[in-house]
VEXLO-332293 format. One record per residue (C-alpha): x, y, z. Coordinates in steps of 0.2 Angstrom, whole numbers, padded with zeros to 4 digits. Example, Ala and Ser with C-alpha at 12.3 -4.5 7.8 and 13.67 -1.06 7.14 Angstrom:
<nodes>
((0062,-0022,0039))
((0068,-0005,0036))
</nodes>
This chain:
<nodes>
((0215,0170,-0264))
((0212,0179,-0247))
((0213,0165,-0234))
((0215,0164,-0215))
((0234,0161,-0208))
((0225,0145,-0197))
((0220,0141,-0214))
((0239,0142,-0221))
((0245,0132,-0206))
((0234,0117,-0214))
((0238,0117,-0232))
((0255,0120,-0229))
((0253,0103,-0219))
((0245,0095,-0231))
((0255,0099,-0244))
((0272,0092,-0236))
((0261,0076,-0235))
((0258,0078,-0218))
((0244,0065,-0212))
((0244,0062,-0195))
((0245,0078,-0181))
((0248,0072,-0163))
((0242,0088,-0149))
((0231,0096,-0137))
((0223,0111,-0142))
((0220,0129,-0129))
((0214,0147,-0132))
((0227,0153,-0144))
((0228,0141,-0155))
((0209,0138,-0156))
((0208,0145,-0173))
((0220,0132,-0180))
((0210,0117,-0172))
((0195,0125,-0182))
((0204,0123,-0198))
((0210,0104,-0190))
((0188,0103,-0190))
((0184,0108,-0207))
((0201,0097,-0214))
((0198,0081,-0204))
((0196,0070,-0220))
((0214,0078,-0225))
((0225,0077,-0209))
((0220,0065,-0193))
((0222,0071,-0177))
((0227,0062,-0162))
((0224,0071,-0145))
((0235,0065,-0133))
((0233,0065,-0114))
((0245,0078,-0112))
((0255,0087,-0123))
((0274,0079,-0119))
((0266,0062,-0124))
((0261,0073,-0143))
((0278,0077,-0145))
((0285,0060,-0143))
((0272,0052,-0152))
((0277,0063,-0164))
((0295,0058,-0163))
((0290,0040,-0163))
((0281,0043,-0180))
((0296,0050,-0187))
((0309,0039,-0180))
((0297,0024,-0186))
((0293,0032,-0203))
((0309,0042,-0209))
((0294,0059,-0211))
((0294,0074,-0203))
((0284,0069,-0184))
((0272,0084,-0181))
((0266,0091,-0165))
((0253,0106,-0158))
((0253,0114,-0142))
((0244,0130,-0136))
((0253,0142,-0130))
((0263,0144,-0111))
((0259,0129,-0102))
((0255,0119,-0115))
((0270,0125,-0128))
((0280,0122,-0113))
((0276,0103,-0111))
((0280,0101,-0127))
((0301,0104,-0123))
((0304,0088,-0115))
((0301,0078,-0131))
((0309,0092,-0143))
((0323,0090,-0131))
((0323,0072,-0135))
((0321,0075,-0153))
((0336,0085,-0156))
((0348,0074,-0144))
((0344,0060,-0158))
((0341,0069,-0173))
((0324,0065,-0177))
((0314,0077,-0189))
((0301,0084,-0181))
((0291,0101,-0181))
((0282,0111,-0166))
((0270,0120,-0170))
((0262,0131,-0154))
((0253,0150,-0155))
((0257,0163,-0142))
((0245,0179,-0137))
((0244,0191,-0151))
((0257,0202,-0157))
((0251,0218,-0144))
((0253,0205,-0128))
((0268,0199,-0132))
((0281,0206,-0117))
((0267,0209,-0104))
((0265,0195,-0094))
((0249,0190,-0103))
((0239,0176,-0101))
((0247,0159,-0101))
((0262,0170,-0111))
((0279,0161,-0113))
((0294,0165,-0125))
((0295,0149,-0131))
((0306,0150,-0144))
((0318,0158,-0130))
((0315,0142,-0121))
((0319,0129,-0135))
((0335,0138,-0143))
((0343,0127,-0137))
((0336,0113,-0142))
((0329,0115,-0158))
((0338,0115,-0174))
((0329,0131,-0180))
((0314,0140,-0171))
((0301,0154,-0178))
((0292,0165,-0169))
((0278,0173,-0184))
((0271,0189,-0181))
((0265,0193,-0201))
((0253,0181,-0209))
((0263,0185,-0224))
((0277,0175,-0221))
((0269,0161,-0212))
((0268,0150,-0228))
((0284,0150,-0232))
((0290,0149,-0214))
((0279,0134,-0213))
((0289,0126,-0228))
((0306,0131,-0221))
((0303,0122,-0202))
((0300,0105,-0214))
((0315,0110,-0226))
((0327,0110,-0212))
((0320,0097,-0200))
((0321,0086,-0213))
((0338,0090,-0221))
((0358,0087,-0218))
((0358,0081,-0198))
((0340,0082,-0197))
((0330,0088,-0178))
((0315,0098,-0172))
((0310,0114,-0178))
((0297,0124,-0167))
((0285,0137,-0177))
((0275,0148,-0163))
((0261,0157,-0172))
((0254,0173,-0163))
((0236,0170,-0162))
((0231,0188,-0173))
((0240,0180,-0186))
((0229,0162,-0184))
((0216,0176,-0188))
((0221,0187,-0202))
((0220,0185,-0220))
((0231,0187,-0235))
((0235,0179,-0251))
((0238,0161,-0251))
((0247,0151,-0268))
((0246,0132,-0266))
((0264,0122,-0271))
((0276,0133,-0260))
((0284,0116,-0254))
((0302,0118,-0254))
((0312,0101,-0259))
((0324,0096,-0247))
((0342,0101,-0254))
((0354,0090,-0259))
((0364,0084,-0247))
((0381,0094,-0247))
((0396,0083,-0251))
((0409,0092,-0240))
((0424,0077,-0248))
((0433,0078,-0261))
((0439,0066,-0271))
((0456,0066,-0261))
((0447,0063,-0247))
((0441,0047,-0251))
((0458,0040,-0260))
((0467,0043,-0242))
((0453,0036,-0232))
((0456,0021,-0244))
((0472,0021,-0242))
((0471,0021,-0225))
((0459,0006,-0225))
((0472,-0002,-0236))
((0484,-0002,-0223))
((0473,-0010,-0208))
((0474,-0027,-0204))
((0461,-0026,-0192))
((0448,-0015,-0193))
((0432,-0011,-0186))
((0416,-0003,-0190))
((0407,0007,-0176))
((0389,0012,-0184))
((0376,0025,-0177))
((0363,0032,-0178))
((0365,0042,-0192))
((0367,0025,-0204))
((0349,0023,-0199))
((0343,0043,-0205))
((0352,0041,-0220))
((0348,0023,-0225))
((0365,0016,-0227))
((0361,-0001,-0223))
((0366,-0007,-0237))
((0381,0001,-0241))
((0386,-0003,-0222))
((0384,-0022,-0226))
((0393,-0021,-0242))
((0409,-0011,-0234))
((0409,-0023,-0218))
((0409,-0039,-0230))
((0419,-0032,-0242))
((0432,-0029,-0225))
((0427,-0045,-0217))
((0427,-0031,-0204))
((0418,-0034,-0186))
((0403,-0022,-0187))
((0397,-0014,-0166))
((0382,-0002,-0166))
((0377,0013,-0153))
((0358,0010,-0146))
((0353,0025,-0160))
((0361,0012,-0171))
((0352,-0004,-0166))
((0344,-0013,-0184))
((0357,-0004,-0194))
((0368,-0020,-0196))
((0358,-0038,-0191))
((0361,-0044,-0177))
((0364,-0063,-0184))
((0376,-0057,-0196))
((0391,-0067,-0194))
((0403,-0048,-0194))
((0391,-0042,-0178))
((0396,-0039,-0162))
((0382,-0031,-0156))
((0381,-0015,-0145))
((0396,-0005,-0140))
((0397,0006,-0123))
((0393,0006,-0105))
((0382,-0009,-0107))
((0389,-0017,-0125))
((0394,-0032,-0127))
((0412,-0039,-0122))
((0416,-0043,-0143))
((0412,-0027,-0147))
((0422,-0016,-0134))
((0435,-0027,-0135))
((0436,-0027,-0153))
((0434,-0008,-0151))
((0452,-0006,-0139))
((0463,-0019,-0149))
((0457,-0014,-0166))
((0470,-0003,-0178))
((0456,0003,-0187))
((0439,0012,-0184))
((0429,0018,-0195))
((0413,0027,-0186))
((0399,0030,-0198))
((0385,0040,-0193))
((0390,0040,-0173))
((0395,0056,-0164))
((0405,0046,-0150))
((0393,0049,-0136))
((0403,0048,-0117))
((0391,0030,-0114))
((0401,0023,-0129))
((0419,0033,-0126))
((0419,0032,-0108))
((0439,0037,-0104))
((0441,0046,-0120))
((0460,0047,-0115))
((0462,0027,-0117))
((0447,0024,-0130))
((0454,0016,-0147))
((0471,0018,-0138))
((0478,0007,-0155))
((0466,0014,-0168))
((0467,0029,-0181))
((0451,0034,-0184))
((0440,0038,-0199))
((0425,0046,-0196))
((0410,0048,-0208))
((0396,0061,-0202))
((0386,0071,-0208))
((0389,0084,-0197))
((0408,0095,-0198))
((0403,0097,-0179))
((0404,0083,-0173))
((0420,0080,-0181))
((0436,0079,-0165))
((0421,0085,-0154))
((0425,0072,-0143))
((0438,0059,-0150))
((0453,0066,-0159))
((0451,0056,-0176))
((0466,0051,-0190))
((0453,0056,-0207))
((0437,0062,-0210))
((0425,0061,-0222))
((0410,0075,-0219))
((0395,0070,-0229))
((0380,0060,-0229))
((0384,0043,-0223))
((0377,0034,-0242))
((0382,0045,-0251))
((0402,0044,-0243))
((0400,0023,-0242))
((0398,0021,-0259))
((0411,0034,-0266))
((0422,0021,-0254))
((0416,0003,-0259))
((0421,0003,-0278))
((0438,0006,-0273))
((0438,-0002,-0256))
((0450,-0021,-0260))
((0441,-0034,-0254))
((0453,-0043,-0235))
((0451,-0059,-0231))
((0446,-0064,-0215))
((0462,-0071,-0205))
((0465,-0072,-0186))
((0460,-0055,-0181))
((0441,-0063,-0185))
((0445,-0080,-0174))
((0450,-0066,-0161))
((0432,-0057,-0160))
((0424,-0074,-0161))
((0433,-0077,-0146))
((0426,-0062,-0139))
((0409,-0065,-0143))
((0408,-0081,-0137))
((0403,-0070,-0119))
((0385,-0069,-0119))
((0379,-0053,-0110))
((0369,-0055,-0094))
((0366,-0073,-0093))
((0353,-0078,-0078))
((0362,-0068,-0065))
((0350,-0073,-0053))
((0340,-0085,-0050))
((0323,-0077,-0054))
((0304,-0085,-0063))
((0305,-0074,-0076))
((0319,-0067,-0084))
((0320,-0052,-0097))
((0330,-0062,-0109))
((0315,-0073,-0109))
((0305,-0060,-0111))
((0314,-0054,-0127))
((0317,-0071,-0135))
((0299,-0077,-0133))
((0292,-0059,-0142))
((0306,-0062,-0154))
((0298,-0081,-0158))
((0280,-0073,-0160))
((0282,-0060,-0171))
((0301,-0061,-0176))
((0307,-0047,-0192))
((0289,-0040,-0191))
((0288,-0031,-0174))
((0295,-0013,-0169))
((0301,-0011,-0152))
((0300,0004,-0143))
((0305,0007,-0125))
((0306,0019,-0110))
((0323,0021,-0104))
((0331,0010,-0088))
((0338,-0009,-0088))
((0324,-0014,-0099))
((0328,-0003,-0112))
((0346,-0012,-0114))
((0339,-0027,-0112))
((0330,-0025,-0127))
((0344,-0019,-0135))
((0356,-0035,-0129))
((0343,-0046,-0132))
((0332,-0044,-0146))
((0337,-0048,-0164))
((0336,-0033,-0170))
((0336,-0035,-0190))
((0330,-0018,-0198))
((0333,-0001,-0197))
((0316,0009,-0188))
((0313,-0005,-0178))
((0321,-0001,-0162))
((0316,0015,-0155))
((0320,0024,-0140))
((0328,0040,-0132))
((0347,0037,-0133))
((0353,0055,-0130))
((0342,0063,-0117))
((0337,0046,-0108))
((0321,0049,-0106))
((0309,0043,-0095))
((0292,0044,-0099))
((0297,0044,-0118))
((0290,0028,-0124))
((0273,0025,-0122))
((0270,0040,-0134))
((0281,0034,-0143))
((0276,0019,-0146))
((0259,0026,-0149))
((0267,0037,-0165))
((0274,0022,-0173))
((0260,0013,-0172))
((0253,0027,-0180))
((0266,0026,-0195))
((0266,0008,-0197))
((0248,0000,-0195))
((0255,-0014,-0203))
((0267,-0020,-0190))
((0264,-0024,-0170))
((0273,-0013,-0160))
((0278,-0018,-0143))
((0283,-0005,-0130))
((0295,-0013,-0117))
((0292,-0001,-0102))
((0300,-0002,-0085))
((0288,0002,-0069))
((0297,0016,-0065))
((0296,0026,-0081))
((0277,0021,-0084))
((0272,0029,-0070))
((0278,0044,-0079))
((0267,0042,-0095))
((0252,0029,-0090))
((0239,0042,-0093))
((0241,0039,-0111))
((0231,0023,-0111))
((0218,0033,-0111))
((0224,0039,-0130))
((0226,0019,-0133))
((0213,0014,-0126))
((0201,0030,-0137))
((0211,0025,-0152))
((0213,0007,-0151))
((0230,0010,-0156))
((0235,-0011,-0155))
((0250,-0008,-0144))
((0256,-0022,-0133))
((0266,-0013,-0117))
((0276,-0025,-0108))
((0282,-0019,-0091))
((0296,-0026,-0083))
((0290,-0024,-0066))
((0306,-0027,-0054))
((0296,-0012,-0041))
((0312,-0002,-0039))
((0320,0012,-0050))
((0332,-0002,-0057))
((0346,0006,-0063))
((0347,0019,-0053))
((0348,0004,-0040))
((0360,-0007,-0048))
((0371,0009,-0047))
((0368,0009,-0029))
((0372,-0007,-0026))
((0390,-0007,-0037))
((0395,0011,-0032))
((0386,0017,-0016))
((0387,0002,-0003))
((0368,-0003,-0006))
((0363,0014,0000))
((0345,0013,-0011))
((0341,0029,-0008))
((0325,0034,-0014))
((0324,0018,-0026))
((0312,0006,-0020))
((0296,0010,-0029))
((0282,-0001,-0013))
((0266,0010,-0019))
((0252,0009,-0030))
((0245,0009,-0044))
((0241,-0011,-0051))
((0245,-0010,-0066))
((0233,-0024,-0070))
((0219,-0013,-0063))
((0225,0003,-0070))
((0223,-0006,-0090))
((0205,-0011,-0084))
((0202,0007,-0079))
((0208,0014,-0095))
((0198,-0001,-0106))
((0214,-0010,-0112))
((0213,-0029,-0107))
((0229,-0034,-0091))
((0239,-0048,-0091))
((0252,-0053,-0076))
((0267,-0063,-0077))
((0274,-0071,-0063))
((0284,-0085,-0074))
((0288,-0091,-0091))
((0272,-0100,-0093))
((0264,-0086,-0090))
((0272,-0073,-0101))
((0270,-0082,-0115))
((0251,-0088,-0112))
((0248,-0070,-0107))
((0258,-0063,-0125))
((0249,-0075,-0135))
((0231,-0069,-0128))
((0238,-0052,-0132))
((0243,-0054,-0149))
((0227,-0064,-0155))
((0219,-0049,-0154))
((0222,-0033,-0164))
((0219,-0022,-0150))
((0229,-0014,-0134))
((0234,-0024,-0120))
((0245,-0023,-0105))
((0257,-0037,-0096))
((0265,-0034,-0079))
((0280,-0045,-0078))
((0288,-0050,-0063))
((0306,-0047,-0062))
((0318,-0048,-0048))
((0323,-0031,-0044))
((0343,-0036,-0042))
((0343,-0041,-0061))
((0357,-0033,-0067))
((0362,-0026,-0084))
((0378,-0034,-0090))
((0390,-0029,-0095))
((0396,-0013,-0090))
((0407,-0001,-0087))
((0408,0008,-0074))
((0410,0027,-0076))
((0426,0034,-0082))
((0434,0017,-0087))
((0440,0011,-0101))
((0430,-0002,-0111))
((0442,-0016,-0110))
((0438,-0013,-0090))
((0421,-0022,-0091))
((0411,-0030,-0076))
((0405,-0046,-0085))
((0397,-0055,-0069))
((0388,-0050,-0055))
</nodes>
């Protein structure tokens, strides 16, 4: 049976198990949107206020669910508006398929109206991308895109389809979905034996866990490894939730704003087992002085990450879950000893306890949210101080409950991501933690949240400044606050009201408790504008280029 290319796209999405698409229509993608209208019972489309919001929503959907997120946009400016969201997903290894449409084949390369070589633009920030000029290859391309996005180290894939292909007809056969290939296991039995020997020789083992633990669903194996070795466990920003913060072996976050326990453990251990982590500059800081006393065992699915930043002693290339499963039966238990007591002593330092006398402190906000929702919440964030306070003060215990932009550090990410996360997990409550600077970049998505009644509670930590940049200016630029003071509208409560969203103000602890209680009582979207001191800092902090054990602990 012959059908149009546009219908092939929709049928392929259905075969891939896609139930939700985020997007914004335009001229070249009209044929696909026409088919979406016909298949609206099979696929829900959420019309965002901006294409960037659609990309971030697809990303948030993927992080919360573990499935491939999907977004759509038209050619030219529409496609370009997806770029930041695609780059965000690429940096954090998030499975996403972005579908764009372009001008007809006969118009390509002629500076036609709304023509952009989006495949060329996104080549450095996608795992793979396509431009489809022949309708007979469309179905195969769509299924390949999903297989690539979710296999191995996940990542975004872009499929750009010319408009004439969406209108052309060809034979279509159902059942073209490509099963994700079995993860390649590159490590050998000899590699496992060497790793076991290395672990057995250690007296001060330490585990550094990254986002790859979450991607590979390896949290149970990580837990067993830690408990077998009685090894302290630190998580990267992207690894939050892969190991319960409340566990006796957890030392919290590692890196520039990591805990004293994590950073000191990394500096003093004799063995570092890095699982699904890429040794980013925000963790390593001074490469030459990183983990100087340790031999490093690196477990990662991507061979390109091995020795990329830090030279390692041994490595296992393969899926983290498979690698840990191969190691665990061969590892001898290690009893807790003086090393654990030393780590426990470092753990007594509490990050960024009230460094200023303020009516409402970020730590109180996070503790109050946890007291209200516990482990039944997903927290999304923008990027800045509020993001790190969330990672520091919320005791995440489950994977896929902390959703944030790590590698790219995208201000404006979180509101779209919250929409995607809440859509993927309607049975959980999503609380979005935003800074006033970041929220200005995406507050237009309040229109989307309101229209679809997406019951997100947005908590704005409003300090009237670009807080993290101001912190650097205060510490390293002699308090020259160049263009970081946000002494301007809007009034966020009035803005929320304009979009039909309930707004609350909180200037002290009692007001925040009352606002949060009221917001959570309704299954509706809400905004809570919280007054935070403009000089509250994120501490500890490792100054750029310094070793991890040279932390600023107090303001």
